[in-house]
N, C-alpha and C positions, 0 to 999 in steps of 0.2 A: 533561433532554434532550428537551424537547418543542418546541424551536424548529425552524422549517423550514430545510432545507438549500437555500440559494439557488442558482439556476442563472443562465444568461445572461439578460439582461433580456428578450430576445425569446422566451424559452422559457416554457412553462407552469410554475407553481410545483410543486415536489416535494411529494407528499402527506405530511402530517404523520406518518402511520404508517410512512413510509419511513425516518425518521431512525434513527440507530444505536442510541439508548438506549431506545426506546419498548418497554414491556413490558405484557402483559395476563396477569393471574393468574400473575405470576412468570416468564413466558416471553416471549422476544423476538418481536415481530411479524415476519413474513417480509418480506424486501425486496420492493419493487415488482416486478411482472411484467415480463419482457423483452418490449418491443413498441415499435412506432413508431421503430425504429432505435436504441433505447436498450438497454443491457445493465447489469444491476445485480448486485452481489455484496456479501455481508456475511460477515465472518469474525471470530472471537473467539479470544483466547488469554489465559490467566492467566499473568502475568509476575511474578516474584519481585523486584519493585522497588516503591518508593513511587510513587504517582501523580504527585506533583510532579516527581520525577526523570524519569519516563517522558515526561511532557509536555515538559519541557525538552529531552530527547533528540530527540523528534519535531519540536519547534519549531525546532531547529537545522537548517534545511533544507540548509545547505551541507555537512552531514555525511551527507546522504542517500546519496551514492554508497558509503558504507561498508556499507550494509545493503540497499539497493534494487538489484534486478537491472537490468543494462543501463544504469543511469544513470551517466554518466561525469563530469558536472559540474553543479553548481547554484551560481548566483551571486545573492546578494541584491541587488536593484535598488531597494529602498525598504523602508519600515517593514513593509509587508505584501505586497510583491511580490518575485518571483524569476524567474530565467531558467533553464530546464532543458534539458539535452542528453542524449539517449538514443542509444546506438549498439550495433549488433550486426554484426560483420564490417565491411564497408565501407559499411553503411547507417546514416544518421544522421537523426534528427528533433529539432526544437527547439520549445519553447513557453514562454510566459510564464504565470505563475500568481499568483493573489492570495488572501490569507487573508481570509475573510469573517467568521469568528467566532473569537475568541482568548480562551478562558477558562482561565487558568492552572490546571493540575492537574486540569482537568475535560474540556475539549473544544477541538478545532480543526476548523474547516470551511474548505474551499478550493474554487476553481474555476479553470479555465484562462481566460485573457482574450484570447489571440492565439496564433498559431503552428499547428503541425501536429497538435496534440492537442485534443480536446474532451471534457473530463471534469470532474466535480465529486465531492467526497467529504467525509467527516468521520471523525474518530477520537474516541472517548469513553473516558475513564479513570474507572473506578469501583472502589471497594474490593471485593475479592473476599469471598465469604462466609467468616465466621470470621477476617477480617483476614489471610487467607492470600494476600498479594500483591495485584495489581491486575488487574482484568478490563479488557482492552483490546479494544474493538470497532471495527472499521473497516467503513464502508459507502461504496461507491464506485459511481458511475454513469458509463458511457461512451457517447458518441454514436458510431455507426458512422462511420468515416472513416479518415484516414491512420493514426492510432494503432492502431486495431483491426486494420486490414489489415496494418500493419507487423508486429505481434506474431504474427499468424496465419500470414503467408506467409514471413517471415524468421526469426522466433524459433521458430515451430513450435507455438504454443499460443495460446489466446485470453487477453485481458487479465484475465479472472476468475481464472485460475490464478495469474497473476503477483501479484495482490493477496494471495492466500492464501499464496504462497511468501514474499512480502516481509514479512508479519506473522510468519511462522516465523523469518525472518532477524532481524527486529527483536527478537524475544524472546531469541534466542541472543546477539545483540549487546548487549542491555541487561543480561542476566544475567551474561555472562562476558567480553564484549569480543571474542569470537571467534565465527565462524560455522562449524559443522561442514561438512566436505567429504567427498565420496565418492571423488574423484579421488586416486589414489596410496595408498589404503588397502590393507593387505596381504591382504585376504580374497580377492582374485582375482575372476574372473568371478562374477556373481551369479545366473546362470541365468535361466530364464524369468520367475520372479516378480520378480527384480531388474530385468530389462529392462522388465517391465510397469510397475513403479514408476517407473523412469527415464522412461518415456513419459508416465505420468500426472502425475507431479510435476515434470516439466521439469528433471530433474537434469542434462541435457545442457547447460543454461544455465550459464555461468560463475558460480560462487558469488561474491557480493560479498566484499570483502577483510576486513571487520571492522576491528578496531583496528590490524591490521597494515598498513593502507594508509599509504603514505608520501606526505606532502603534496608536491605539485610546486611 
């Protein structure tokens, strides 16, 4: 996992210590510092599926709307390129993305190449300690612009939290095919703590449909 995460050709290279899988003394290096209009986030989850299966699920970009928030459609446009549409209410943004590194069962890296989003990222799949599932680590970098502004002003939270939530959704989707929802549960109002969690974790965002999504 020591390859650099490529960015746009006009941008400086990402530091090697910023990649998802780099460790020192058994601990992950911290993600790069937020600065110069860039925001970084890394998040990790242990998922009870084989690494090859998880790689295949993530690599199927057209299935992303099943587990990624606010993504309404993804269309493959080439062997390594795709077109993405994100929508919240009546607001829509679109972008094109390309895969930079495609290592089956191990790693996928990508970047946007045009449109209203400017981000790059990678996901690494590693066998968890004791062969107890797969450690999935996501590192993503955002450039301030339309996408960050959209999430913060329309969706109500910054892109970092969306990355964290999406990995939670991916774990649930991979393990069960379904994504837990809070809407409609019989426990009634959740009080101050529940409302705080709703604010922190973005639970007001519509939960992706999981396997229940009906293809149009």
